[in-house]
C-alpha positions as CSV (number, residue, x, y, z in Angstrom):
1,M,40.8,55.7,80.5
2,K,40.2,59.1,82.3
3,R,38.3,57.3,85.1
4,K,41.1,54.9,85.5
5,L,43.6,57.8,85.7
6,K,41.5,59.5,88.4
7,L,41.4,56.3,90.4
8,V,45.2,56.0,90.3
9,L,45.7,59.6,91.5
10,K,43.2,59.1,94.3
11,R,45.0,56.0,95.4
12,A,48.3,57.8,95.3
13,I,47.1,60.7,97.4
14,F,45.5,58.3,99.9
15,I,48.8,56.4,100.2
16,M,51.0,59.5,100.6
17,A,48.8,61.3,103.1
18,P,49.9,59.3,106.1
19,F,53.5,60.1,105.4
20,V,52.9,63.9,105.3
21,F,51.0,63.6,108.6
22,I,53.9,61.7,110.2
23,A,56.5,64.2,108.9
24,C,54.7,67.0,110.7
25,E,55.1,65.1,114.0
26,K,58.9,64.8,113.7
27,P,61.4,67.3,115.0
28,N,61.6,70.3,112.6
29,D,64.7,72.1,113.7
30,L,66.1,72.0,110.2
31,L,62.9,72.2,108.3
32,G,63.3,74.3,105.2
33,L,67.0,74.7,105.4
34,N,68.5,75.0,101.9
35,Q,65.2,73.8,100.4
36,V,64.5,75.1,96.9
37,I,61.0,74.6,95.6
38,G,61.2,72.9,92.2
39,G,65.0,73.7,92.1
40,D,64.3,77.1,90.5
41,S,65.9,79.9,92.5
42,T,64.3,82.5,90.3
43,A,60.9,81.6,91.8
44,L,62.0,82.5,95.3
45,G,61.5,85.7,97.3
46,K,64.6,87.8,98.0
47,V,65.5,90.5,100.5
48,E,68.8,92.4,100.7
49,F,70.4,94.0,103.7
50,N,72.7,96.9,102.7
51,N,73.0,98.8,106.0
52,I,75.4,96.4,107.6
53,V,77.5,97.9,110.4
54,A,81.1,97.0,110.5
55,Y,84.1,98.1,112.5
56,T,87.6,97.0,113.6
57,A,88.3,95.3,116.9
58,S,91.5,94.0,118.4
59,I,91.9,90.3,119.3
60,D,93.5,89.6,122.7
61,S,95.3,86.3,121.7
62,L,95.1,83.1,119.8
63,L,95.4,79.5,120.8
64,V,98.7,78.4,119.4
65,A,99.3,75.0,121.2
66,L,97.2,72.6,123.1
67,S,98.4,70.7,126.1
68,Y,101.1,68.2,125.3
69,D,99.0,65.0,125.2
70,D,96.2,66.7,123.3
71,Q,98.6,68.2,120.7
72,R,100.2,64.7,120.2
73,L,96.8,63.3,119.4
74,I,96.5,65.5,116.4
75,G,99.9,64.8,115.0
76,G,102.2,66.9,117.1
77,Y,103.5,70.5,116.5
78,G,103.2,71.1,112.8
79,G,102.7,74.1,110.6
80,N,104.8,77.2,109.9
81,R,106.9,78.7,112.6
82,M,107.3,82.5,112.0
83,V,109.9,85.0,112.7
84,G,109.8,88.7,111.6
85,S,108.7,92.2,112.2
86,E,106.8,94.5,109.8
87,T,105.7,98.1,110.2
88,D,103.2,99.9,107.9
89,G,100.8,102.8,108.0
90,F,97.7,100.5,108.0
91,F,98.4,97.8,110.6
92,G,101.2,99.4,112.8
93,R,104.0,97.1,113.9
94,N,103.5,93.4,114.0
95,Q,106.1,91.0,115.4
96,S,106.3,87.2,115.3
97,S,108.6,84.8,117.1
98,F,108.6,81.2,118.1
99,V,109.5,79.0,121.1
100,S,110.8,75.5,120.6
101,Q,112.4,72.5,122.4
102,L,115.0,70.4,120.7
103,I,115.8,66.8,121.2
104,L,118.9,64.6,120.6
105,N,119.1,62.6,117.4
106,Q,120.9,60.0,119.6
107,V,120.7,60.0,123.4
108,D,123.7,59.5,125.6
109,P,126.1,61.3,123.2
110,D,129.9,60.9,123.9
111,F,132.0,63.7,122.8
112,G,135.2,61.8,123.5
113,T,138.4,62.9,125.4
114,N,139.0,66.7,125.7
115,P,136.4,67.6,123.1
116,I,136.5,71.0,121.5
117,I,133.4,72.6,119.9
118,D,134.5,74.2,116.6
119,S,131.2,75.6,115.6
120,V,127.4,75.3,116.1
121,K,124.9,76.0,113.4
122,L,121.1,76.3,113.6
123,F,119.5,75.4,110.3
124,L,115.9,76.5,109.7
125,K,114.2,75.2,106.5
126,Y,112.3,78.0,104.8
127,S,108.6,77.3,103.9
128,G,107.8,80.8,102.6
129,A,107.7,84.5,103.6
130,Y,105.3,87.4,103.8
131,G,106.1,91.0,103.1
132,D,109.1,92.7,101.5
133,T,112.0,90.2,101.7
134,S,114.4,92.7,100.1
135,K,114.6,94.5,103.4
136,I,117.6,93.8,105.7
137,M,116.7,92.0,108.9
138,D,118.2,90.6,112.1
139,I,117.4,87.4,114.0
140,E,118.5,86.5,117.5
141,V,118.3,83.2,119.3
142,F,117.9,83.0,123.1
143,E,118.1,80.2,125.6
144,L,114.6,79.4,127.0
145,D,115.0,79.7,130.7
146,E,111.9,77.9,131.9
147,V,110.6,74.3,131.4
148,L,107.5,74.3,129.2
149,N,104.6,72.9,131.2
150,R,103.1,69.9,129.3
151,D,99.7,70.5,131.0
152,T,99.4,74.0,129.8
153,T,97.5,75.3,126.8
154,F,99.5,78.1,125.2
155,F,98.2,81.4,123.7
156,S,100.0,83.8,121.3
157,N,100.5,86.4,124.0
158,Y,102.5,84.0,126.2
159,T,105.7,85.6,127.4
160,P,108.6,83.1,127.7
161,T,111.5,83.6,130.2
162,L,114.6,84.3,128.3
163,G,118.1,83.3,129.3
164,Q,121.3,84.4,127.5
165,K,121.6,85.1,123.8
166,I,123.1,82.0,122.2
167,G,123.0,82.8,118.5
168,E,122.3,85.5,115.9
169,K,122.3,86.4,112.3
170,M,122.5,90.1,111.7
171,G,122.1,92.4,108.7
172,F,121.0,89.7,106.2
173,I,118.6,89.7,103.3
174,P,116.3,86.7,103.3
175,R,116.5,84.2,100.4
176,P,113.5,82.0,101.0
177,N,113.6,80.6,97.4
178,T,117.3,80.1,96.9
179,K,119.2,76.8,97.4
180,V,122.1,76.8,99.8
181,V,125.1,74.5,100.4
182,I,125.2,72.7,103.7
183,E,128.0,70.3,104.4
184,D,129.1,70.4,100.8
185,N,125.6,69.4,99.6
186,S,123.2,71.7,97.7
187,T,119.9,71.7,99.4
188,E,116.6,73.6,99.5
189,S,116.4,77.1,100.9
190,T,117.5,77.0,104.5
191,L,118.6,79.8,106.9
192,K,121.9,79.2,108.7
193,I,122.4,80.9,112.0
194,D,125.7,80.9,113.9
195,M,125.4,79.8,117.5
196,D,127.6,80.5,120.5
197,A,130.2,77.7,120.5
198,S,131.4,78.5,124.1
199,Y,127.8,78.1,125.4
200,F,127.5,74.6,123.8
201,Q,131.1,73.7,124.9
202,T,130.0,74.2,128.5
203,K,126.4,73.0,128.2
204,F,127.1,69.9,126.1
205,A,130.7,68.9,125.2
206,D,132.2,69.3,128.7
207,V,129.6,67.0,130.2
208,G,128.8,64.6,127.4
209,D,130.8,61.6,128.2
210,G,128.1,59.0,127.4
211,T,127.0,58.7,131.1
212,F,125.6,62.2,131.8
213,A,122.2,61.7,133.4
214,S,120.5,64.7,131.6
215,F,121.4,63.1,128.2
216,A,120.0,59.7,129.1
217,S,116.7,60.4,127.5
218,N,115.1,63.3,125.7
219,D,112.6,63.7,128.5
220,D,115.7,64.4,130.7
221,L,117.2,66.7,128.0
222,V,114.3,69.1,127.8
223,E,114.5,69.6,131.6
224,Y,118.2,70.4,131.2
225,F,118.4,72.3,127.9
226,K,114.9,73.7,127.9
227,G,114.8,75.1,124.4
228,I,115.2,78.2,122.3
229,V,113.3,81.4,121.6
230,V,113.9,82.8,118.1
231,I,113.0,86.5,117.5
232,S,113.6,89.4,115.2
233,P,114.6,92.7,116.8
234,S,114.2,94.5,113.4
235,V,111.6,97.3,113.4
236,D,110.5,96.8,109.8
237,A,111.5,93.8,107.7
238,S,109.4,90.8,106.6
239,T,107.9,87.7,108.2
240,L,109.8,84.4,107.5
241,Y,108.1,81.0,107.6
242,F,110.1,78.0,108.7
243,K,109.2,74.3,108.6
244,L,110.7,72.8,111.8
245,N,109.4,69.3,111.2
246,D,111.8,68.8,108.3
247,G,115.1,67.0,107.9
248,N,116.9,70.3,107.1
249,S,115.7,72.0,110.3
250,R,118.1,71.1,113.0
251,M,121.0,72.3,115.2
252,V,124.4,70.7,114.7
253,M,127.5,70.9,117.0
254,Y,130.7,70.3,115.1
255,F,133.6,69.2,117.3
256,R,137.0,67.4,117.5
257,N,138.7,65.5,120.3
258,D,142.0,63.9,121.4
259,E,141.1,60.7,119.5
260,G,141.4,62.7,116.3
261,D,137.7,62.5,115.6
262,T,136.1,65.3,113.6
263,N,132.4,64.7,114.2
264,D,129.1,66.3,114.9
265,I,126.1,65.7,117.2
266,E,122.6,66.8,116.2
267,L,119.6,68.3,118.0
268,N,116.4,68.5,116.0
269,F,112.6,69.2,116.1
270,N,111.6,65.6,115.1
271,Q,107.9,64.9,115.8
272,N,108.2,61.1,115.3
273,K,110.3,60.3,118.4
274,T,109.0,59.1,121.7
275,T,109.5,62.6,123.1
276,T,107.8,65.2,121.0
277,P,109.6,68.6,121.1
278,M,107.0,71.4,121.8
279,N,107.1,74.4,119.6
280,F,104.6,77.3,118.8
281,N,104.4,80.8,117.5
282,L,104.2,84.0,119.5
283,F,102.7,87.4,118.3
284,E,102.8,91.0,119.3
285,Q,101.1,94.0,117.7
286,D,101.6,97.7,118.4
287,F,98.8,99.9,117.0
288,E,99.6,102.9,119.1
289,G,103.4,103.3,119.1
290,Y,103.4,103.1,115.3
291,P,101.0,104.8,112.8
292,S,98.1,102.6,111.7
293,G,95.0,103.1,109.7
294,F,92.7,103.0,112.7
295,D,92.4,104.2,116.3
296,L,90.9,101.4,118.4
297,A,89.9,104.0,121.0
298,S,87.7,106.1,118.7
299,L,86.0,103.6,116.3
300,D,82.4,104.2,115.6
301,T,80.8,100.9,116.7
302,I,77.2,102.3,116.3
303,N,77.3,103.4,112.7
304,G,80.4,101.5,111.6
305,E,83.6,102.5,109.7
306,I,84.1,103.0,106.0
307,E,87.2,100.8,106.1
308,T,87.7,97.8,108.4
309,Y,90.7,95.6,109.0
310,V,91.4,91.9,109.2
311,Q,94.6,90.3,110.3
312,A,96.1,87.0,111.2
313,M,98.5,86.6,114.1
314,G,95.9,87.6,116.7
315,G,95.8,91.2,115.5
316,V,92.5,92.7,114.5
317,A,89.2,91.4,113.2
318,T,86.2,93.0,111.4
319,V,83.1,92.9,113.7
320,V,79.7,92.9,111.9
321,T,76.1,93.4,112.9
322,I,73.2,93.2,110.5
323,P,70.4,95.6,111.6
324,G,66.9,94.4,110.7
325,L,67.8,90.7,110.3
326,D,65.5,89.9,113.2
327,S,62.6,91.4,111.2
328,L,62.4,88.1,109.4
329,M,61.3,86.3,112.6
330,G,57.8,85.2,112.9
331,Q,56.9,85.4,109.2
332,N,56.8,81.7,108.5
333,L,59.7,81.8,106.1
334,I,61.7,79.0,104.6
335,I,65.3,80.2,104.3
336,N,66.7,78.8,101.0
337,K,70.1,80.6,100.9
338,A,71.8,83.5,102.6
339,I,74.9,85.0,100.9
340,L,77.1,87.7,102.5
341,D,79.4,89.6,100.1
342,V,82.3,91.6,101.5
343,H,84.5,93.6,99.1
344,K,88.2,94.3,99.6
345,S,89.1,98.0,99.8
346,N,90.6,99.5,96.7
347,G,93.0,102.4,96.3
348,T,94.7,102.2,99.6
349,G,98.1,101.3,98.2
350,F,98.3,98.4,100.6
351,A,100.3,95.8,98.7
352,L,100.5,92.8,100.9
353,S,98.4,89.8,99.8
354,P,95.1,89.2,101.5
355,P,94.1,85.9,103.2
356,Q,92.8,83.4,100.7
357,R,89.9,82.5,103.0
358,L,88.1,84.2,105.9
359,E,85.7,82.5,108.4
360,I,83.0,83.9,110.6
361,R,83.1,83.5,114.4
362,N,80.8,84.8,117.1
363,F,82.0,87.9,118.8
364,V,81.2,88.0,122.5
365,E,82.3,90.5,125.1
366,G,85.2,91.8,123.0
367,T,86.6,88.5,121.8
368,T,86.0,85.9,119.1
369,T,84.6,82.6,120.2
370,S,83.3,79.6,118.3
371,T,82.6,79.6,114.5
372,I,79.0,80.1,113.4
373,K,77.4,76.8,112.3
374,D,78.1,77.4,108.6
375,F,81.8,77.0,109.5
376,S,81.5,74.3,112.1
377,I,80.9,71.1,110.2
378,G,84.0,68.9,110.2
379,N,87.0,70.4,108.4
380,T,85.1,71.5,105.3
381,F,84.4,75.1,104.4
382,T,80.7,74.8,104.0
383,G,80.4,78.5,104.7
384,D,82.8,79.3,101.9
385,G,84.6,82.6,102.7
386,A,87.0,82.2,99.8
387,Y,88.6,85.3,98.2
388,R,87.4,86.0,94.7
389,T,89.3,88.2,92.2
390,G,87.2,90.8,90.4
391,S,88.0,93.3,87.6
392,L,90.6,95.9,87.9
393,R,92.4,94.2,90.8
394,S,89.3,94.4,92.9
395,G,88.2,91.4,94.9
396,F,85.7,90.2,97.4
397,Y,84.9,87.5,99.9
398,R,81.6,85.5,99.7
399,F,80.1,83.7,102.7
400,D,77.2,81.3,102.8
401,I,75.6,82.0,106.2
402,T,72.3,80.1,105.5
403,K,72.4,78.2,108.8
404,Y,73.1,81.4,110.8
405,V,70.2,83.3,109.2
406,Y,68.0,80.3,109.6
407,E,68.7,80.3,113.4
408,V,67.9,84.0,113.6
409,V,64.6,83.6,111.8
410,N,63.8,80.8,114.2
411,G,64.4,82.8,117.3
412,A,68.2,82.8,117.9
413,E,69.6,86.0,119.3
414,T,71.2,88.3,116.7
415,G,74.6,88.8,118.3
416,K,77.8,90.3,116.7
417,I,79.9,88.2,114.4
418,A,83.6,88.7,113.4
419,L,85.4,88.1,110.1
420,V,88.9,86.5,110.7
421,P,91.4,84.6,108.5
422,S,90.8,80.9,108.4
423,I,94.6,80.4,108.9
424,K,95.5,82.8,111.7
425,S,98.3,81.3,113.8
426,T,100.7,80.0,111.1
427,A,100.5,82.9,108.5
428,A,100.8,86.7,108.5
429,H,98.1,87.6,105.9
430,R,96.0,90.7,106.3
431,T,93.6,92.9,104.3
432,I,91.4,96.0,104.4
433,L,87.7,95.6,103.7
434,Q,85.0,98.0,102.6
435,G,82.8,98.7,105.5
436,S,79.8,100.8,106.4
437,G,79.0,103.5,103.8
438,A,81.8,102.4,101.4
439,D,81.5,102.4,97.6
440,K,80.7,98.7,97.8
441,P,79.3,98.1,101.2
442,M,78.8,94.7,102.7
443,K,75.6,93.1,101.4
444,L,73.5,90.2,102.7
445,T,71.1,88.6,100.3
446,V,68.5,86.2,101.7
447,Y,66.5,83.9,99.4
448,Y,63.3,82.5,100.9
449,T,60.0,80.9,100.3
450,Q,56.8,81.5,102.2
451,P,54.5,78.5,102.2
């Protein structure tokens, strides 16, 4: 029986040997990635990096809209559109606004004989808010005085050309969770803004006889009525989120005429029509004119800062370097797992909610570029980056950067990386992190085997 068993083993080894030989001849660019010998992580080697250097850096701008045809390919112009202005002693002043075209619900409108515009309302369906909504705020609506170029890719620092002010809502307290009555119907929370009836009388009613060339199609309309820019001139209020691609978001012109009609004509943000109205967010930050928790001109980029800052809306990011990581090169290591833990700063009194997920991007010549490979596979968060709540209101972010470390171990350059919110152009979240020399500094733990 023993001799028979030995014979079987010899045959098995003889059969498998050619496969081992062939595997060594195949490309090995992912050899060892996430491999765990025997599935027992306790048997692996481990090295920790606790001297991570982190500091805050400003982000010039964010991509907020692709060119017209490319944006339509991904479903049009969706997401939250934001209006607001917030000021605090940590992030200075941050302002958001949005630009949008509107299209006719029905082209070639006929206002009838001697039409009179009674009122015009802009309805914006709330989708949420960020900050202290108990603060009084103002909103102004301006005519967009330039045609949006469909071949242009737009960034968050784009400066639109403003025409006259055509609407406003002053001194109000936002109610993003309160139902309202619109045209005698109770509906979900929606902001109502009074528009300038005289402007729409001249721009629409006086020329809308059913044959006006600029109303013949919505492509013609957006050349004639180019759109609106919605801003908040408030210094310190909150940031409001609006869902434009919703039936409640629209502009309505209420009018009467000599025929005795009392009627209305609607403009909307509908993304399902032949002409897709363009819309996107714009952001501004002021870290110098208003107090903030950092001075971008005097940050220690060599030794790092004790606290670092992360902000959506193209504000600031936390830049990270990992000294000594390249020491793993040339040691014939198999990288099984690499986990980066980043703790939120405690005791700052900063009350605004943090981003629920951060991602890691390469930081090149003062700007964030592509995501590292751990965050670049499809639309899944293989690199994690989710916020985890700890004890006593503490919390931290955890990142799986195994692919990044694997590349470094195999000769890739150890450049700077940046922590930024995963949702950065349709939300206002921000947070403060524990950086270099903090109570809970950033820590990278690398698990490896060495054949």
